[in-house]
N, C-alpha and C positions, 0 to 999 in steps of 0.2 A: 588269632595265634600271636603268642607272646614272642617279642623280638629276641634273636639270640644275640647275647652279650658278646661283644667282640674283646678278645683279650689282647692287650698292648703292652709293649715294653717301651720304657723312656730311657733312652742313654743320654739325651741331651735336651737342651731348652727347645732345640728346634722340633723335636718329636713332640712336644705339647701341641704346636700350632693347630693340627687338625681333630683336636680331642675336644670337640664344642657340641655332642650330641649325647643322647640318652642310650645310645647302642654302645657305648664306651664303659668299660669295667669301671666303677667308681673307685675312689680314693681306699686304700692306697695302691695306686698303679705302679709305682717303682719305690725300692728301698732309698733311705737317706744316702748321700755320699760316704764312702768308707772313711774311716780315722786317716788312712794313708792318703787319699785324695786330698784331704782338708791340710794334711800336714804339708803337702806339696804346696799347696796355696801360700801356707806361711813361709815356706822357704823361699818362694818367687818375692815375697814382700819383706824380706829379712826380718821375721818377726817369729822366728819358730819357738824361741825360749819363751816369750811373752805369750804367744799363743797356747803353748802349752801349760804355763801357770794359768791361764785364764780358764782353760778347761778343767784342770785338776781342782779349782776353787769355786766354779760357777754352773757347772752341769747339774742339770735338774736331777738327773739319776743318782746324785748323792744327796738329795734334800732331805731325804727320808731318815736319815741318820742324825740330822742337825736339830738342834733345838728352835723353837719358835718363838718370836720376837714378843708376841702378845698372849703366851701360854699363861692361863691363868685369869684372863681378862674375860668378862661375861657381858654379854651384849644383848639386848632385846630388840629386835626389830618388827615394827607394826605400822601398817597403812595399807591401804586399797589402791588399784588402779593404777599407781605410778612406779616408776623403776628408780627414783633418787634414792628412796631408803633401802631398798633393795640392794643397789650397787655399793652404797657406802658400808653396809654391813657384810656384804661379799668380800669386798676388800680387807676389812678387819678380821673375815673369818680365814682368809687366805693366810694372813699373818700369824695365825694361831689362836685368836680368840674364840670363845665358845658362843657361837651365835644361835638365839632362838629366835625363830619367826613366828609371831602371834597372828593368826588368822581367824576370822567367824568361822562358826561349824560349817556354812555353806562354802566356804573358801573365797579366796581373794579373786575378783572376776578375771584378773590376769590369767588365771589358770586356763581361762575359757578362750583367751585371744590365740587367734590362728589366721594365717593369711588367708583372705577372701572366704573365711568363714569353712574352710574346708577341713575337716576332721581328719583327712588321711595324711594331714599334715601335723598331726599331734603324736605324742607318744604315751603308750600304755604301760601302766604298772602292772605286777603281778596279779592285781584284782582286776585288772580289765579298764581301771579308771583313766580316761584320757586327759592329758594336760597339755598345753601349748609350749612350744620350744623356748619363745622368749623367757616365760617364767622359770622353766627348768635350768637355762644357762645361767640366769643371774642369781638365783637363790643358792648360792654356792657354799658348802661346808656349813649349812644352816639346819639345825633341827625344826622339825615343824609341829607345833601344837595349835589346838583350837580353844577359843574362848569368847563367849557370847557376852560382848561388853556392854549390851542392852539389859542384861539381867543383873541384880544385885550380887547375886553369887558369884557370877563371871568376872565383876568388878573386884569383889573381894579377893579371888583366886590371883587375878592380875597384879592387885597391890603386894600381895605377899610374894609373888615372883619377882616383882622389881626391887624388893628389899634386897635382893641378892645380885643385882644387875650395877656394874660400873658404868656401863654406857647404855642409854635408851635412845633409838632412833625412831621417831614417828613422822607419820605422812597422812594423817587425817585432816580435814578441814579445819580452820582457827577455831579455837575453843572447844573443839568436839570433846576432847579429852578432858578439859578443864572443867567443862559443864557436868561432867559425870563424876566429877571429885577424883580423878586419876590422872591430871595432868602435873607439870613440874612442881606448881604452887603446893599441890597436896603430897606427891611423891616424896619431894625433897625434905618434907617433914619428918619421914620415917627413915629416909635414906639420904643424910645430908651430903654424902660424897658422891651422889648420882650426877653424871653428866648426862643432860638431856637435850638431844639435838631434834630440832623441828625442821622439817624440809619441805617446800611448797614452791609456787610459781612466782607469786609477787609479794607474798608474806601475810603475817597474822594481824599486821597493824598497818595503818595508812589507809588514805581514801579510796584505793582500788586493791584493797587486801583481797586475798583468795576468797572464793565464794562457791556455792552451787547453785546450779540454776533452779527454777520453779519446779522443773520435772526431777530434780535430785541429781542432775548429771555434775559431776566436780570439774573443777578447772584443771585441764590437763597441759603437757609439756606445750603443744603449739601455742599456748597463750604466752607463755615464758619467752618462747622464741620471738613471737611478735612484738612483744612488749620492749625490746631492748635493741632494735634496730638490726638484728642479726638476720632476720626474713628480708628486711628493706633492701639491705645491700648484697644480699646473695641472689646470683642469677645473671643473665646474659643482659648487656645493654641491646636496645632495639637494632643498631646498626650490625650487629653481630649475627642476628638471625633475620634477615630482612624477607625470606619466605615464611617464616613462621610468625607467632604473635610478637615475640621479643619483648624485652623490657620489663617482662613480669618477674616479679620477686619468687623466690624459691625458699621453701624450708626444708631442712634437714629431713631426710626420709625416716631415719631413726629418731629418736626420742633424745637428740642431742643434748638439749639444755638439761634434761634431768639427769643424765650421767655426768656432766660437768658438776652439776650441784651435789650428786653424790659423791665425786671425788673430793670436791671441797668440804663438805660434811666430815668425810673420813679425816682430812687433814685437821679440821677444826677439833673433832673429838680427841685425836692424838696430842694436840696441843693442850687441851684441857686436861688431858689425863697427866701429861707430865707437870702441869701446874699443879694439878692436885697433889700428887704424889711427892713432888720435890718442895713445894712451898707452902700452899695454903691448906691442905688437907681436906677442902671442900669441893664440892662440884659445881657445876653452874648450867645455865640455861644459854643455849646455841640456837641461832636461827640462820638457815641457808635458803636462798631462793634461787630458782633457776634463771629468771631474767637477770638478777644481778650477778650471778656466777659466770654468765655468758658476757655481762657487761664488761668483767675484769678482761677478758682475752679480747675485746674489742676496744681496749682504751686508746688505740690509735685513732680511731673514729671520733672519740669524744674530745681528745687533745686537738685534733685537726680542725674540729667544729670551734672548740674555744679559742683556737689560733686566729682564724680569719673567717670564720661561719660558714666555711665548707661543709656541704654534706656528702659524704662518699657516694659515688655512683656504683652501679652496679658493673663489673668487669668481667664477670664469667670466671674462667680460670687465669685471667691474666693478674701479675701482680703489678699495681701501678707504679711501684718503686724501681723496678728492675725489667731490663729487657735484655735477653730472653730469661724467663723464669715461668714456664707454664707448659701444660700438656699440649701435643699437637697432633691433629688426626694423622693417620698412616693407613697402609693398605688393610691391615687386620686388626686396628684397634687405635691406641693412643701412646705416643710416647712423651716423657717428661724431660725436657733439655733446659739445662741451667746455664746461664750465661751472666752471672751476677758479678763477675769482674771483667776488667779489659783482657786480660789473658783468656779467659774462657769464650769471650764473645769473639775475639779473631779467630780462636781455634775452631769455633764452630763454622764461621765463614770459609775458613781454609779446607774443612771437610766437606761442605756442601758445595762449593763452587768447583769442586773436582768434576762433579756430574751435571752441574748447574750453572755454569759461568756466569749467567747473567745475575746470579747472585751477589758475586764480587763487585760487579758494575753499579748494582742498582743499591746495595747495602755498605759495602766496604768502601766505595769511593764517594758515598755521600757525606759530606763535609758534616752535615748536622748529626750524623749518626757516630762520629769519632769521639764526641763528647758524652760521657756515662749519663751525666743528668739531661742532657737533651733528647737522648734517645730513648727515655721514658715518656715522652709526649705521645699523646694519643695516636696522632698520625705516624709517628715513628713506630709505635708497636704493632698498628695496623699493617704498615708496609713489612715489616719484619716478619711477623708470623704469616702473612700470606705468601713469601716467598718461601718461608721454611716448609710451609703446607705443599707447596708446589713440588717440592724434592721428595716429601715424606710420601706422597698419595700413592707412589708406585712401588714402595717397598715395604716389607713387613717389620713388626717390632725388633724381632732377632737381627735381621740384616741391618737395621739403623743402629741397633745398639752395638754391633760389632764395628761399623764403621764410624761411630762416634767414638768409641772407645780407642781407637787407633790413634786418635789426636787427645786423648786423656781428657775428654769432656766429660762433665757432670752430667750424666744421662741415665734413664732406666725406664723400661716399659710400664703403662698401667696393666696391672694384672686383675684376671676376671679371678672370682672366688675360686673356681675349681683349679685354676693355675696356682693361687696362693698356697691351696692345699698341697699341691705338688712341688712347691717350690722348694729345689734344694736346701737353700739357707735355712728356711722355717722349719725343714723337716729334720735338719741335723741339729739344731739347737736343743730341743725342738720347740718351736712356739706353737705349730698346730700340732695337737697332740689327741689321744683316745683314752679312755679310761672304761672300764667295765662296770657298771653300776648293777648293784644288788637288785634294783627294781626295774630299771629302764633298759638293761642291757647295753652294748658298746655305743658310746657317746663320743663324739668329735667336738673339740672345744678349743678355745684359743687359750693359752697358758697364762698365769698370773704374771702381769707386768714386773712385779717386786719379787719374781722367782730367782733372779739371778743376783742374790746376795750372797757373799763370802760365808758369812756366820750364821745368819737366821734367814734362810730364804722361804718365801711363801710357797705355798702349794696347795693344789686342788684336790681335795679328799673324794667329794662326791658333787653332782649336780642336781638340785631339787630334791625334793621329798614327796611322797604321796602326803596328801593333805592329812593332818593330826598323827603321822607315823610316831611321833615322839611323845605323845600325851602320857603314857604310862611311865616312861623313864624320867621325863623331865618333871612331871608333877609330884612323883615318888622322891626324886632327889632332893627337891627345893622345897616342897610344901608337905610332903609326907603323907599324900593321899594314898590307899590302897586300891586293889583291882575292884573290889565292890563298890567303894565310893565312885570311883571313875564311871561304872556303869550306871549307877544311879544319876550322877551328873549328866551323863549322855542322854539318859531318858528323859531327863528334864529340860533339855536343849541347852545346857550350859556349855559343855564343850563338845 
C-alpha cells in the first residue's frame, strides 16, 4: 500500500527540522517570504532604499524583457563522457549565445548515466526516451543535433556548420578531431575568426597527455583531481577519525575538476572574443585542463611548498590559518562557526561559556590562545573544536544559530539539499527555481549565477533536449538541408 503523503506547512526555520522523510510532501512546501516581510528586514538593517533599488534592477522576473550580452554569438559544443565542455557552453548559452550541441547518432553516453544504474532516476521525453538528470541539467539552452563524425559526409556537414561558429568547444581525446581533418588547424583555414577551445584532464601535449585505455575508456575527471594534489590534501587526518580508517584522501563526489575547467574555458573564450572583435580580427586556439584549472585555486599549497618544502596535510573541514573557521557537529547536523577575528573569537567564547563555563576556563584563560597566530597550531585547533562540540552536541542547528546570532557571530547551519530547496532566501531571489519544459515537464534547477546583472542578465530557457531534436532546424538554417535530404542522411547513419 502506498504511503499517504503528509501535508505540511512551514512558517519558520524550526518547522523544517522534522522534514527528513519520504512521507513529507516534496517541494514546494511553503511559498517564499512576502515582499512585506523582506522590506521589514531591510528596515531593520537601515537599507530600505538600497534594498528596493537592488530588487528593481536585479530580480530574475524582469530578465525576460532585457537584452542578452552574447546575443548573435554562435557556439558549437561537442564531446563525450565529460562535463567541462557542456558546462562552458551552458554558461555562454545562459548569457544569450546560440549553442548547438553535436552528438553522435547514438548520443553522448552521459545521457545514460544515472545513480546506481537506476532507470527510475531518469526523465522521459514525450517519445518515452529516458535521459539522465546530470546531462539534462548541464546542457542548458543548447540545441541538439546529431552527426556521425566517423563518416565522410558527417565530417563535411560538421565543417559547414563550423563555418558559422564564433566559438567551438571540444572535449574529445587529443588529436581526435585533427586526425579526421576537422580540428582547429583545418577549420581555422575556412573560418579564420573561429575561437576553438579544447577541454581535457591533463592536456593534448606533454609526456602525460590525455589518452584512452586499451579498452577505449576515456580519461575522466578523477584523473584531473588526482594529478594536482586536490585529492591528496582533501579528507580527514588520521587522528580526527580514530575509530575509522582516517587519513584517507577524498575526491569530490561531483566532477568538480571538470566544472572548474568549464568555467575557465568560458572565461578564456570571452577574452578571446573580446580580443578578436576589438583588436586582431582573428580567432585562436585555447586549451584548458581540469588538473591545471584546479591547481590555480590550490596556489596556496604550491606557494607553501616553494617557501619551505612543506606539503599541506589533510585537515578535514578545518582551516589551518584560522581558529575557529569550520563546521562543528551538533544534535541534528552541523554548524559553521567563524572566529576569524579577535572580536568574533571572544564573542564565541562569551556565547558558549554561558552554558558551558569550562569553555571560558580552558579556552579564554589559556595564554597560548590569546594570540591569533598561536591559536592556529594543531593542538590549539583540536582543543577549541573539542570544546565547541561539547556545547553543540545537545542543541540543534536552529537553537545554535539563534544563540550565536545574539552575539553577532558569523555562523550558519549546514543545510541538506531539501532544506536548501525550502530555504526562504533562495526561494525569494529565487536561486532555486522551476521551469515547465515542453519535453520533460516540471524541472527544478539552480538559477544561472550570472542572472543578477542589471542590464544583460543571464537566463535559463530550457534544460537539455531529446537527442537530435533540432536537426531539421539547425541543418536547414546553416547548411540548407531539406527534410528529404535529412531522411536520406538518417538512413545512411550520418545524422
